[in-house]
PDBQT receptor file of N, H, CA, C and O in Angstrom, charges set to zero:
ATOM      1  N   MET A   1      72.290 145.758  90.545  1.00  0.00    +0.000 N 
ATOM      2  CA  MET A   1      73.015 144.956  91.645  1.00  0.00    +0.000 C 
ATOM      3  C   MET A   1      72.297 144.159  92.063  1.00  0.00    +0.000 C 
ATOM      4  O   MET A   1      72.822 143.050  92.170  1.00  0.00    +0.000 OA
ATOM      5  N   LYS A   2      70.609 144.268  92.562  1.00  0.00    +0.000 N 
ATOM      6  H   LYS A   2      70.182 145.168  92.476  1.00  0.00    +0.000 HD
ATOM      7  CA  LYS A   2      69.975 142.995  92.936  1.00  0.00    +0.000 C 
ATOM      8  C   LYS A   2      69.780 141.843  91.741  1.00  0.00    +0.000 C 
ATOM      9  O   LYS A   2      69.679 140.632  91.938  1.00  0.00    +0.000 OA
ATOM     10  N   ASP A   3      69.757 142.480  90.542  1.00  0.00    +0.000 N 
ATOM     11  H   ASP A   3      69.839 143.463  90.382  1.00  0.00    +0.000 HD
ATOM     12  CA  ASP A   3      69.597 141.417  89.716  1.00  0.00    +0.000 C 
ATOM     13  C   ASP A   3      70.599 140.507  89.365  1.00  0.00    +0.000 C 
ATOM     14  O   ASP A   3      70.321 139.383  88.947  1.00  0.00    +0.000 OA
ATOM     15  N   THR A   4      72.006 141.002  89.535  1.00  0.00    +0.000 N 
ATOM     16  H   THR A   4      72.232 141.915  89.875  1.00  0.00    +0.000 HD
ATOM     17  CA  THR A   4      73.120 140.208  89.584  1.00  0.00    +0.000 C 
ATOM     18  C   THR A   4      73.175 139.588  90.758  1.00  0.00    +0.000 C 
ATOM     19  O   THR A   4      73.559 138.422  90.670  1.00  0.00    +0.000 OA
ATOM     20  N   MET A   5      72.920 139.974  91.847  1.00  0.00    +0.000 N 
ATOM     21  H   MET A   5      72.608 140.921  91.918  1.00  0.00    +0.000 HD
ATOM     22  CA  MET A   5      73.019 139.117  93.120  1.00  0.00    +0.000 C 
ATOM     23  C   MET A   5      72.302 138.018  93.108  1.00  0.00    +0.000 C 
ATOM     24  O   MET A   5      72.753 137.057  93.731  1.00  0.00    +0.000 OA
ATOM     25  N   LEU A   6      70.853 137.866  92.313  1.00  0.00    +0.000 N 
ATOM     26  H   LEU A   6      70.486 138.647  91.807  1.00  0.00    +0.000 HD
ATOM     27  CA  LEU A   6      70.046 137.259  92.296  1.00  0.00    +0.000 C 
ATOM     28  C   LEU A   6      70.385 135.819  91.432  1.00  0.00    +0.000 C 
ATOM     29  O   LEU A   6      70.249 134.634  91.735  1.00  0.00    +0.000 OA
ATOM     30  N   LYS A   7      70.955 136.594  90.057  1.00  0.00    +0.000 N 
ATOM     31  H   LYS A   7      71.065 137.557  89.811  1.00  0.00    +0.000 HD
ATOM     32  CA  LYS A   7      71.485 135.352  89.130  1.00  0.00    +0.000 C 
ATOM     33  C   LYS A   7      72.340 134.588  89.987  1.00  0.00    +0.000 C 
ATOM     34  O   LYS A   7      72.066 133.421  90.265  1.00  0.00    +0.000 OA
ATOM     35  N   TYR A   8      73.429 135.209  90.454  1.00  0.00    +0.000 N 
ATOM     36  H   TYR A   8      73.652 136.157  90.228  1.00  0.00    +0.000 HD
ATOM     37  CA  TYR A   8      74.496 134.382  91.093  1.00  0.00    +0.000 C 
ATOM     38  C   TYR A   8      73.692 133.225  92.039  1.00  0.00    +0.000 C 
ATOM     39  O   TYR A   8      73.892 132.013  91.961  1.00  0.00    +0.000 OA
ATOM     40  N   TYR A   9      72.920 133.762  92.774  1.00  0.00    +0.000 N 
ATOM     41  H   TYR A   9      72.757 134.746  92.838  1.00  0.00    +0.000 HD
ATOM     42  CA  TYR A   9      72.229 132.909  94.025  1.00  0.00    +0.000 C 
ATOM     43  C   TYR A   9      71.326 131.793  93.255  1.00  0.00    +0.000 C 
ATOM     44  O   TYR A   9      71.245 130.716  93.846  1.00  0.00    +0.000 OA
ATOM     45  N   ILE A  10      70.767 131.884  92.250  1.00  0.00    +0.000 N 
ATOM     46  H   ILE A  10      70.832 132.759  91.770  1.00  0.00    +0.000 HD
ATOM     47  CA  ILE A  10      70.036 131.194  91.517  1.00  0.00    +0.000 C 
ATOM     48  C   ILE A  10      71.178 130.066  90.929  1.00  0.00    +0.000 C 
ATOM     49  O   ILE A  10      70.919 128.862  90.931  1.00  0.00    +0.000 OA
ATOM     50  N   LYS A  11      72.439 130.594  90.440  1.00  0.00    +0.000 N 
ATOM     51  H   LYS A  11      72.649 131.572  90.438  1.00  0.00    +0.000 HD
ATOM     52  CA  LYS A  11      73.091 129.388  90.008  1.00  0.00    +0.000 C 
ATOM     53  C   LYS A  11      74.013 128.820  90.898  1.00  0.00    +0.000 C 
ATOM     54  O   LYS A  11      74.766 127.859  90.740  1.00  0.00    +0.000 OA
ATOM     55  N   MET A  12      73.834 129.588  91.894  1.00  0.00    +0.000 N 
ATOM     56  H   MET A  12      73.223 130.369  92.022  1.00  0.00    +0.000 HD
ATOM     57  CA  MET A  12      74.595 128.508  93.062  1.00  0.00    +0.000 C 
ATOM     58  C   MET A  12      73.460 127.766  93.655  1.00  0.00    +0.000 C 
ATOM     59  O   MET A  12      73.884 127.002  94.523  1.00  0.00    +0.000 OA
ATOM     60  N   GLN A  13      72.275 127.710  93.522  1.00  0.00    +0.000 N 
ATOM     61  H   GLN A  13      71.931 128.331  92.817  1.00  0.00    +0.000 HD
ATOM     62  CA  GLN A  13      71.215 126.962  94.077  1.00  0.00    +0.000 C 
ATOM     63  C   GLN A  13      71.189 125.811  92.805  1.00  0.00    +0.000 C 
ATOM     64  O   GLN A  13      71.186 124.604  93.048  1.00  0.00    +0.000 OA
ATOM     65  N   ASN A  14      71.174 126.298  91.583  1.00  0.00    +0.000 N 
ATOM     66  H   ASN A  14      71.176 127.279  91.386  1.00  0.00    +0.000 HD
ATOM     67  CA  ASN A  14      71.580 125.152  90.654  1.00  0.00    +0.000 C 
ATOM     68  C   ASN A  14      72.606 124.119  90.647  1.00  0.00    +0.000 C 
ATOM     69  O   ASN A  14      72.455 122.965  90.247  1.00  0.00    +0.000 OA
ATOM     70  N   LEU A  15      73.665 124.641  91.127  1.00  0.00    +0.000 N 
ATOM     71  H   LEU A  15      73.787 125.579  91.452  1.00  0.00    +0.000 HD
ATOM     72  CA  LEU A  15      75.097 123.876  91.403  1.00  0.00    +0.000 C 
ATOM     73  C   LEU A  15      74.844 122.959  92.485  1.00  0.00    +0.000 C 
ATOM     74  O   LEU A  15      75.028 121.744  92.414  1.00  0.00    +0.000 OA
ATOM     75  N   LEU A  16      74.331 123.708  93.685  1.00  0.00    +0.000 N 
ATOM     76  H   LEU A  16      74.182 124.695  93.743  1.00  0.00    +0.000 HD
ATOM     77  CA  LEU A  16      73.946 122.736  94.997  1.00  0.00    +0.000 C 
ATOM     78  C   LEU A  16      73.122 121.868  94.432  1.00  0.00    +0.000 C 
ATOM     79  O   LEU A  16      73.726 120.799  94.340  1.00  0.00    +0.000 OA
ATOM     80  N   SER A  17      72.209 121.796  94.070  1.00  0.00    +0.000 N 
ATOM     81  H   SER A  17      71.718 122.664  94.144  1.00  0.00    +0.000 HD
ATOM     82  CA  SER A  17      71.057 120.961  93.968  1.00  0.00    +0.000 C 
ATOM     83  C   SER A  17      71.389 119.831  92.693  1.00  0.00    +0.000 C 
ATOM     84  O   SER A  17      71.002 118.663  92.720  1.00  0.00    +0.000 OA
ATOM     85  N   GLY A  18      72.042 120.332  91.784  1.00  0.00    +0.000 N 
ATOM     86  H   GLY A  18      72.357 121.281  91.762  1.00  0.00    +0.000 HD
ATOM     87  CA  GLY A  18      72.759 119.320  90.977  1.00  0.00    +0.000 C 
ATOM     88  C   GLY A  18      73.031 117.551  91.520  1.00  0.00    +0.000 C 
ATOM     89  O   GLY A  18      73.445 117.333  92.658  1.00  0.00    +0.000 OA
ATOM     90  N   ASP A  19      72.817 116.725  90.814  1.00  0.00    +0.000 N 
ATOM     91  H   ASP A  19      72.481 116.902  89.889  1.00  0.00    +0.000 HD
ATOM     92  CA  ASP A  19      73.042 115.248  91.208  1.00  0.00    +0.000 C 
ATOM     93  C   ASP A  19      74.085 114.726  90.312  1.00  0.00    +0.000 C 
ATOM     94  O   ASP A  19      74.252 113.518  90.484  1.00  0.00    +0.000 OA
ATOM     95  N   GLU A  20      74.912 115.295  89.327  1.00  0.00    +0.000 N 
ATOM     96  H   GLU A  20      74.775 116.276  89.187  1.00  0.00    +0.000 HD
ATOM     97  CA  GLU A  20      75.607 114.746  88.290  1.00  0.00    +0.000 C 
ATOM     98  C   GLU A  20      76.742 113.980  88.976  1.00  0.00    +0.000 C 
ATOM     99  O   GLU A  20      77.043 112.809  88.746  1.00  0.00    +0.000 OA
ATOM    100  N   GLY A  21      77.294 114.752  89.794  1.00  0.00    +0.000 N 
ATOM    101  H   GLY A  21      77.050 115.704  89.981  1.00  0.00    +0.000 HD
ATOM    102  CA  GLY A  21      78.604 114.333  90.456  1.00  0.00    +0.000 C 
ATOM    103  C   GLY A  21      78.279 113.006  91.590  1.00  0.00    +0.000 C 
ATOM    104  O   GLY A  21      79.150 112.241  92.003  1.00  0.00    +0.000 OA
ATOM    105  N   GLN A  22      76.799 112.951  91.971  1.00  0.00    +0.000 N 
ATOM    106  H   GLN A  22      76.090 113.572  91.635  1.00  0.00    +0.000 HD
ATOM    107  CA  GLN A  22      76.531 111.453  92.681  1.00  0.00    +0.000 C 
ATOM    108  C   GLN A  22      77.020 110.374  91.938  1.00  0.00    +0.000 C 
ATOM    109  O   GLN A  22      77.789 109.548  92.431  1.00  0.00    +0.000 OA
ATOM    110  N   ASP A  23      76.518 110.317  90.482  1.00  0.00    +0.000 N 
ATOM    111  H   ASP A  23      75.894 110.988  90.082  1.00  0.00    +0.000 HD
ATOM    112  CA  ASP A  23      76.892 109.010  89.611  1.00  0.00    +0.000 C 
ATOM    113  C   ASP A  23      78.525 108.616  89.682  1.00  0.00    +0.000 C 
ATOM    114  O   ASP A  23      78.945 107.461  89.754  1.00  0.00    +0.000 OA
ATOM    115  N   LEU A  24      79.284 109.731  89.648  1.00  0.00    +0.000 N 
ATOM    116  H   LEU A  24      78.943 110.669  89.589  1.00  0.00    +0.000 HD
ATOM    117  CA  LEU A  24      80.689 109.321  89.648  1.00  0.00    +0.000 C 
ATOM    118  C   LEU A  24      81.067 108.623  90.915  1.00  0.00    +0.000 C 
ATOM    119  O   LEU A  24      81.762 107.606  90.933  1.00  0.00    +0.000 OA
ATOM    120  N   VAL A  25      80.431 109.393  92.290  1.00  0.00    +0.000 N 
ATOM    121  H   VAL A  25      79.867 110.219  92.274  1.00  0.00    +0.000 HD
ATOM    122  CA  VAL A  25      80.950 108.857  93.647  1.00  0.00    +0.000 C 
ATOM    123  C   VAL A  25      80.297 107.138  93.350  1.00  0.00    +0.000 C 
ATOM    124  O   VAL A  25      81.083 106.204  93.505  1.00  0.00    +0.000 OA
ATOM    125  N   GLU A  26      78.787 106.842  92.912  1.00  0.00    +0.000 N 
ATOM    126  H   GLU A  26      78.148 107.600  92.786  1.00  0.00    +0.000 HD
ATOM    127  CA  GLU A  26      78.738 105.714  93.090  1.00  0.00    +0.000 C 
ATOM    128  C   GLU A  26      79.039 104.689  92.199  1.00  0.00    +0.000 C 
ATOM    129  O   GLU A  26      78.590 103.564  92.419  1.00  0.00    +0.000 OA
ATOM    130  N   TYR A  27      80.043 105.009  90.792  1.00  0.00    +0.000 N 
ATOM    131  H   TYR A  27      80.408 105.923  90.613  1.00  0.00    +0.000 HD
ATOM    132  CA  TYR A  27      80.730 104.593  89.992  1.00  0.00    +0.000 C 
ATOM    133  C   TYR A  27      81.708 103.731  90.925  1.00  0.00    +0.000 C 
ATOM    134  O   TYR A  27      81.769 102.507  91.035  1.00  0.00    +0.000 OA
ATOM    135  N   ALA A  28      82.598 104.922  91.689  1.00  0.00    +0.000 N 
ATOM    136  H   ALA A  28      82.548 105.917  91.600  1.00  0.00    +0.000 HD
ATOM    137  CA  ALA A  28      84.276 104.686  92.222  1.00  0.00    +0.000 C 
ATOM    138  C   ALA A  28      83.604 103.689  93.193  1.00  0.00    +0.000 C 
ATOM    139  O   ALA A  28      84.140 102.581  93.185  1.00  0.00    +0.000 OA
ATOM    140  N   LEU A  29      82.443 103.845  94.110  1.00  0.00    +0.000 N 
ATOM    141  H   LEU A  29      82.007 104.745  94.116  1.00  0.00    +0.000 HD
ATOM    142  CA  LEU A  29      82.531 102.931  95.114  1.00  0.00    +0.000 C 
ATOM    143  C   LEU A  29      82.208 101.611  94.308  1.00  0.00    +0.000 C 
ATOM    144  O   LEU A  29      83.005 100.755  94.693  1.00  0.00    +0.000 OA
ATOM    145  N   VAL A  30      81.494 101.182  93.497  1.00  0.00    +0.000 N 
ATOM    146  H   VAL A  30      80.847 101.877  93.185  1.00  0.00    +0.000 HD
ATOM    147  CA  VAL A  30      81.548  99.879  93.023  1.00  0.00    +0.000 C 
ATOM    148  C   VAL A  30      82.551  99.277  92.109  1.00  0.00    +0.000 C 
ATOM    149  O   VAL A  30      82.597  98.114  91.706  1.00  0.00    +0.000 OA
ATOM    150  N   VAL A  31      83.583 100.563  91.773  1.00  0.00    +0.000 N 
ATOM    151  H   VAL A  31      83.546 101.508  92.100  1.00  0.00    +0.000 HD
ATOM    152  CA  VAL A  31      85.038  99.964  91.257  1.00  0.00    +0.000 C 
ATOM    153  C   VAL A  31      85.879  99.658  92.427  1.00  0.00    +0.000 C 
ATOM    154  O   VAL A  31      86.878  98.962  92.240  1.00  0.00    +0.000 OA
ATOM    155  N   ALA A  32      85.559 100.158  93.803  1.00  0.00    +0.000 N 
ATOM    156  H   ALA A  32      84.749 100.724  93.955  1.00  0.00    +0.000 HD
ATOM    157  CA  ALA A  32      86.323  99.946  94.768  1.00  0.00    +0.000 C 
ATOM    158  C   ALA A  32      86.053  98.541  95.392  1.00  0.00    +0.000 C 
ATOM    159  O   ALA A  32      86.922  97.718  95.679  1.00  0.00    +0.000 OA
ATOM    160  N   LEU A  33      84.887  98.420  95.534  1.00  0.00    +0.000 N 
ATOM    161  H   LEU A  33      84.181  99.089  95.301  1.00  0.00    +0.000 HD
ATOM    162  CA  LEU A  33      84.613  97.046  95.986  1.00  0.00    +0.000 C 
ATOM    163  C   LEU A  33      84.658  95.544  95.055  1.00  0.00    +0.000 C 
ATOM    164  O   LEU A  33      84.482  94.383  95.425  1.00  0.00    +0.000 OA
ATOM    165  N   ILE A  34      84.986  96.148  93.638  1.00  0.00    +0.000 N 
ATOM    166  H   ILE A  34      85.128  97.091  93.337  1.00  0.00    +0.000 HD
ATOM    167  CA  ILE A  34      85.118  95.122  92.933  1.00  0.00    +0.000 C 
ATOM    168  C   ILE A  34      86.453  95.038  93.051  1.00  0.00    +0.000 C 
ATOM    169  O   ILE A  34      86.957  93.921  92.943  1.00  0.00    +0.000 OA
ATOM    170  N   ALA A  35      87.171  96.017  93.257  1.00  0.00    +0.000 N 
ATOM    171  H   ALA A  35      86.761  96.925  93.345  1.00  0.00    +0.000 HD
ATOM    172  CA  ALA A  35      88.952  95.753  93.030  1.00  0.00    +0.000 C 
ATOM    173  C   ALA A  35      89.189  95.248  94.650  1.00  0.00    +0.000 C 
ATOM    174  O   ALA A  35      90.249  94.624  94.711  1.00  0.00    +0.000 OA
ATOM    175  N   LEU A  36      88.548  95.333  95.899  1.00  0.00    +0.000 N 
ATOM    176  H   LEU A  36      87.687  95.839  95.850  1.00  0.00    +0.000 HD
ATOM    177  CA  LEU A  36      88.555  94.630  96.907  1.00  0.00    +0.000 C 
ATOM    178  C   LEU A  36      88.337  92.663  96.680  1.00  0.00    +0.000 C 
ATOM    179  O   LEU A  36      88.979  91.634  96.890  1.00  0.00    +0.000 OA
ATOM    180  N   ALA A  37      86.978  93.102  96.118  1.00  0.00    +0.000 N 
ATOM    181  H   ALA A  37      86.456  93.938  95.947  1.00  0.00    +0.000 HD
ATOM    182  CA  ALA A  37      86.872  91.531  96.010  1.00  0.00    +0.000 C 
ATOM    183  C   ALA A  37      87.498  90.698  95.076  1.00  0.00    +0.000 C 
ATOM    184  O   ALA A  37      87.214  89.504  94.986  1.00  0.00    +0.000 OA
ATOM    185  N   ALA A  38      88.353  91.266  94.357  1.00  0.00    +0.000 N 
ATOM    186  H   ALA A  38      88.584  92.236  94.430  1.00  0.00    +0.000 HD
ATOM    187  CA  ALA A  38      89.463  90.499  93.244  1.00  0.00    +0.000 C 
ATOM    188  C   ALA A  38      90.398  90.198  93.953  1.00  0.00    +0.000 C 
ATOM    189  O   ALA A  38      90.738  89.020  94.069  1.00  0.00    +0.000 OA
ATOM    190  N   THR A  39      91.136  91.377  94.698  1.00  0.00    +0.000 N 
ATOM    191  H   THR A  39      90.860  92.334  94.603  1.00  0.00    +0.000 HD
ATOM    192  CA  THR A  39      92.038  91.248  95.785  1.00  0.00    +0.000 C 
ATOM    193  C   THR A  39      92.199  90.129  96.786  1.00  0.00    +0.000 C 
ATOM    194  O   THR A  39      93.245  89.517  97.005  1.00  0.00    +0.000 OA
ATOM    195  N   ALA A  40      90.947  89.928  97.406  1.00  0.00    +0.000 N 
ATOM    196  H   ALA A  40      90.098  90.425  97.229  1.00  0.00    +0.000 HD
ATOM    197  CA  ALA A  40      90.880  89.047  98.133  1.00  0.00    +0.000 C 
ATOM    198  C   ALA A  40      90.744  87.633  97.433  1.00  0.00    +0.000 C 
ATOM    199  O   ALA A  40      91.262  86.750  98.117  1.00  0.00    +0.000 OA
ATOM    200  N   GLY A  41      90.378  87.343  96.662  1.00  0.00    +0.000 N 
ATOM    201  H   GLY A  41      89.957  88.060  96.107  1.00  0.00    +0.000 HD
ATOM    202  CA  GLY A  41      90.259  86.073  95.363  1.00  0.00    +0.000 C 
ATOM    203  C   GLY A  41      91.484  85.828  95.101  1.00  0.00    +0.000 C 
ATOM    204  O   GLY A  41      91.782  84.674  94.791  1.00  0.00    +0.000 OA
ATOM    205  N   MET A  42      92.241  86.591  95.144  1.00  0.00    +0.000 N 
ATOM    206  H   MET A  42      91.999  87.529  95.395  1.00  0.00    +0.000 HD
ATOM    207  CA  MET A  42      93.566  86.461  94.391  1.00  0.00    +0.000 C 
ATOM    208  C   MET A  42      94.209  85.705  95.223  1.00  0.00    +0.000 C 
ATOM    209  O   MET A  42      94.960  84.910  94.657  1.00  0.00    +0.000 OA
ATOM    210  N   LYS A  43      94.196  85.641  96.586  1.00  0.00    +0.000 N 
ATOM    211  H   LYS A  43      93.586  86.287  97.046  1.00  0.00    +0.000 HD
ATOM    212  CA  LYS A  43      94.804  84.810  97.712  1.00  0.00    +0.000 C 
ATOM    213  C   LYS A  43      94.449  83.297  97.508  1.00  0.00    +0.000 C 
ATOM    214  O   LYS A  43      95.182  82.309  97.463  1.00  0.00    +0.000 OA
ATOM    215  N   THR A  44      93.343  83.406  97.419  1.00  0.00    +0.000 N 
ATOM    216  H   THR A  44      92.747  84.208  97.456  1.00  0.00    +0.000 HD
ATOM    217  CA  THR A  44      92.938  81.713  97.516  1.00  0.00    +0.000 C 
ATOM    218  C   THR A  44      93.066  81.217  96.175  1.00  0.00    +0.000 C 
ATOM    219  O   THR A  44      93.167  79.992  96.098  1.00  0.00    +0.000 OA
ATOM    220  N   LEU A  45      93.096  82.091  94.724  1.00  0.00    +0.000 N 
ATOM    221  H   LEU A  45      93.014  83.085  94.787  1.00  0.00    +0.000 HD
ATOM    222  CA  LEU A  45      93.418  81.316  93.824  1.00  0.00    +0.000 C 
ATOM    223  C   LEU A  45      94.891  81.011  93.692  1.00  0.00    +0.000 C 
ATOM    224  O   LEU A  45      95.214  79.917  93.229  1.00  0.00    +0.000 OA
ATOM    225  N   ALA A  46      95.823  81.893  94.064  1.00  0.00    +0.000 N 
ATOM    226  H   ALA A  46      95.560  82.782  94.440  1.00  0.00    +0.000 HD
ATOM    227  CA  ALA A  46      97.301  81.729  94.047  1.00  0.00    +0.000 C 
ATOM    228  C   ALA A  46      97.716  80.442  94.636  1.00  0.00    +0.000 C 
ATOM    229  O   ALA A  46      98.334  79.525  94.095  1.00  0.00    +0.000 OA
ATOM    230  N   SER A  47      97.234  80.543  95.927  1.00  0.00    +0.000 N 
ATOM    231  H   SER A  47      96.732  81.288  96.367  1.00  0.00    +0.000 HD
ATOM    232  CA  SER A  47      97.346  79.229  96.643  1.00  0.00    +0.000 C 
ATOM    233  C   SER A  47      96.569  77.804  96.195  1.00  0.00    +0.000 C 
ATOM    234  O   SER A  47      96.836  76.683  96.628  1.00  0.00    +0.000 OA
ATOM    235  N   ASP A  48      95.720  78.091  95.385  1.00  0.00    +0.000 N 
ATOM    236  H   ASP A  48      95.503  79.001  95.033  1.00  0.00    +0.000 HD
ATOM    237  CA  ASP A  48      95.219  76.762  94.917  1.00  0.00    +0.000 C 
ATOM    238  C   ASP A  48      95.980  76.721  93.638  1.00  0.00    +0.000 C 
ATOM    239  O   ASP A  48      96.257  75.552  93.369  1.00  0.00    +0.000 OA
ATOM    240  N   LEU A  49      96.332  77.397  92.926  1.00  0.00    +0.000 N 
ATOM    241  H   LEU A  49      96.107  78.346  93.145  1.00  0.00    +0.000 HD
ATOM    242  CA  LEU A  49      97.421  77.202  91.623  1.00  0.00    +0.000 C 
ATOM    243  C   LEU A  49      98.747  76.585  92.251  1.00  0.00    +0.000 C 
ATOM    244  O   LEU A  49      99.224  75.607  91.675  1.00  0.00    +0.000 OA
ATOM    245  N   SER A  50      99.231  76.962  93.120  1.00  0.00    +0.000 N 
ATOM    246  H   SER A  50      98.844  77.756  93.588  1.00  0.00    +0.000 HD
ATOM    247  CA  SER A  50     100.336  76.575  93.945  1.00  0.00    +0.000 C 
ATOM    248  C   SER A  50     100.217  75.020  94.453  1.00  0.00    +0.000 C 
ATOM    249  O   SER A  50     101.048  74.112  94.471  1.00  0.00    +0.000 OA
ATOM    250  N   THR A  51      99.177  75.069  94.760  1.00  0.00    +0.000 N 
ATOM    251  H   THR A  51      98.502  75.807  94.745  1.00  0.00    +0.000 HD
ATOM    252  CA  THR A  51      99.096  73.234  95.530  1.00  0.00    +0.000 C 
ATOM    253  C   THR A  51      98.804  72.622  94.003  1.00  0.00    +0.000 C 
ATOM    254  O   THR A  51      99.380  71.544  93.854  1.00  0.00    +0.000 OA
ATOM    255  N   ALA A  52      98.084  73.031  92.897  1.00  0.00    +0.000 N 
ATOM    256  H   ALA A  52      97.616  73.906  93.018  1.00  0.00    +0.000 HD
ATOM    257  CA  ALA A  52      97.770  72.090  91.767  1.00  0.00    +0.000 C 
ATOM    258  C   ALA A  52      99.189  71.877  90.923  1.00  0.00    +0.000 C 
ATOM    259  O   ALA A  52      99.329  70.860  90.244  1.00  0.00    +0.000 OA
ATOM    260  N   PHE A  53     100.386  73.031  91.010  1.00  0.00    +0.000 N 
ATOM    261  H   PHE A  53     100.273  73.857  91.562  1.00  0.00    +0.000 HD
ATOM    262  CA  PHE A  53     101.379  73.097  90.386  1.00  0.00    +0.000 C 
ATOM    263  C   PHE A  53     102.284  71.970  90.900  1.00  0.00    +0.000 C 
ATOM    264  O   PHE A  53     102.981  71.213  90.225  1.00  0.00    +0.000 OA
ATOM    265  N   SER A  54     102.114  72.018  92.399  1.00  0.00    +0.000 N 
ATOM    266  H   SER A  54     101.548  72.633  92.948  1.00  0.00    +0.000 HD
ATOM    267  CA  SER A  54     103.157  71.024  93.227  1.00  0.00    +0.000 C 
ATOM    268  C   SER A  54     102.693  69.657  93.245  1.00  0.00    +0.000 C 
ATOM    269  O   SER A  54     103.437  68.721  93.537  1.00  0.00    +0.000 OA
ATOM    270  N   SER A  55     101.353  69.513  92.907  1.00  0.00    +0.000 N 
ATOM    271  H   SER A  55     100.749  70.274  92.670  1.00  0.00    +0.000 HD
ATOM    272  CA  SER A  55     100.977  68.199  92.727  1.00  0.00    +0.000 C 
ATOM    273  C   SER A  55     101.218  67.242  91.624  1.00  0.00    +0.000 C 
ATOM    274  O   SER A  55     101.397  66.025  91.651  1.00  0.00    +0.000 OA
ATOM    275  N   ILE A  56     101.164  68.396  90.294  1.00  0.00    +0.000 N 
ATOM    276  H   ILE A  56     101.018  69.386  90.272  1.00  0.00    +0.000 HD
ATOM    277  CA  ILE A  56     101.674  68.243  89.107  1.00  0.00    +0.000 C 
ATOM    278  C   ILE A  56     102.931  67.668  89.117  1.00  0.00    +0.000 C 
ATOM    279  O   ILE A  56     103.174  66.551  88.661  1.00  0.00    +0.000 OA
ATOM    280  N   GLY A  57     103.731  68.409  89.627  1.00  0.00    +0.000 N 
ATOM    281  H   GLY A  57     103.533  69.316  89.998  1.00  0.00    +0.000 HD
ATOM    282  CA  GLY A  57     105.477  68.538  89.742  1.00  0.00    +0.000 C 
ATOM    283  C   GLY A  57     105.781  66.920  90.197  1.00  0.00    +0.000 C 
ATOM    284  O   GLY A  57     106.443  66.106  89.554  1.00  0.00    +0.000 OA
ATOM    285  N   THR A  58     105.149  66.722  91.395  1.00  0.00    +0.000 N 
ATOM    286  H   THR A  58     104.611  67.383  91.918  1.00  0.00    +0.000 HD
ATOM    287  CA  THR A  58     105.477  65.664  92.266  1.00  0.00    +0.000 C 
ATOM    288  C   THR A  58     104.805  64.293  91.214  1.00  0.00    +0.000 C 
ATOM    289  O   THR A  58     105.359  63.195  91.158  1.00  0.00    +0.000 OA
ATOM    290  N   THR A  59     103.858  64.553  90.641  1.00  0.00    +0.000 N 
ATOM    291  H   THR A  59     103.408  65.445  90.686  1.00  0.00    +0.000 HD
ATOM    292  CA  THR A  59     103.150  63.338  89.407  1.00  0.00    +0.000 C 
ATOM    293  C   THR A  59     104.559  63.245  88.575  1.00  0.00    +0.000 C 
ATOM    294  O   THR A  59     105.232  62.228  88.404  1.00  0.00    +0.000 OA
ATOM    295  N   ILE A  60     104.815  64.486  88.131  1.00  0.00    +0.000 N 
ATOM    296  H   ILE A  60     104.268  65.312  88.270  1.00  0.00    +0.000 HD
ATOM    297  CA  ILE A  60     105.974  64.299  87.128  1.00  0.00    +0.000 C 
ATOM    298  C   ILE A  60     107.017  63.417  87.772  1.00  0.00    +0.000 C 
ATOM    299  O   ILE A  60     107.282  62.224  87.618  1.00  0.00    +0.000 OA
ATOM    300  N   ASN A  61     107.498  64.303  88.492  1.00  0.00    +0.000 N 
ATOM    301  H   ASN A  61     107.283  65.272  88.616  1.00  0.00    +0.000 HD
ATOM    302  CA  ASN A  61     109.111  63.258  89.391  1.00  0.00    +0.000 C 
ATOM    303  C   ASN A  61     108.882  61.707  89.484  1.00  0.00    +0.000 C 
ATOM    304  O   ASN A  61     109.664  60.784  89.253  1.00  0.00    +0.000 OA
ATOM    305  N   GLY A  62     107.503  61.701  89.915  1.00  0.00    +0.000 N 
ATOM    306  H   GLY A  62     106.868  62.450  90.103  1.00  0.00    +0.000 HD
ATOM    307  CA  GLY A  62     107.168  59.960  90.299  1.00  0.00    +0.000 C 
ATOM    308  C   GLY A  62     107.411  59.123  89.040  1.00  0.00    +0.000 C 
ATOM    309  O   GLY A  62     108.021  58.056  89.100  1.00  0.00    +0.000 OA
ATOM    310  N   ASP A  63     106.885  59.662  87.812  1.00  0.00    +0.000 N 
ATOM    311  H   ASP A  63     106.389  60.529  87.763  1.00  0.00    +0.000 HD
ATOM    312  CA  ASP A  63     106.437  58.686  86.883  1.00  0.00    +0.000 C 
ATOM    313  C   ASP A  63     107.980  58.621  86.427  1.00  0.00    +0.000 C 
ATOM    314  O   ASP A  63     108.423  57.490  86.230  1.00  0.00    +0.000 OA
ATOM    315  N   VAL A  64     109.053  59.979  86.194  1.00  0.00    +0.000 N 
ATOM    316  H   VAL A  64     108.693  60.898  86.355  1.00  0.00    +0.000 HD
ATOM    317  CA  VAL A  64     110.151  59.878  85.634  1.00  0.00    +0.000 C 
ATOM    318  C   VAL A  64     111.346  59.055  86.115  1.00  0.00    +0.000 C 
ATOM    319  O   VAL A  64     112.389  59.039  85.461  1.00  0.00    +0.000 OA
TER     320      VAL A  64
């Protein structure tokens, strides 16, 4: 019985001390940061594109 309990104890210690899951969390944080930056950049890009297309449309209408 003591041997079985010792084996379970050792297995639990190995599971708790493992750092395999830490890499997954770090990658998830990096992906979240990239998504946040992309979302913030999209607003600026959208307004710049809108301004550019408005300028092009005004130029085309003036020439026609």
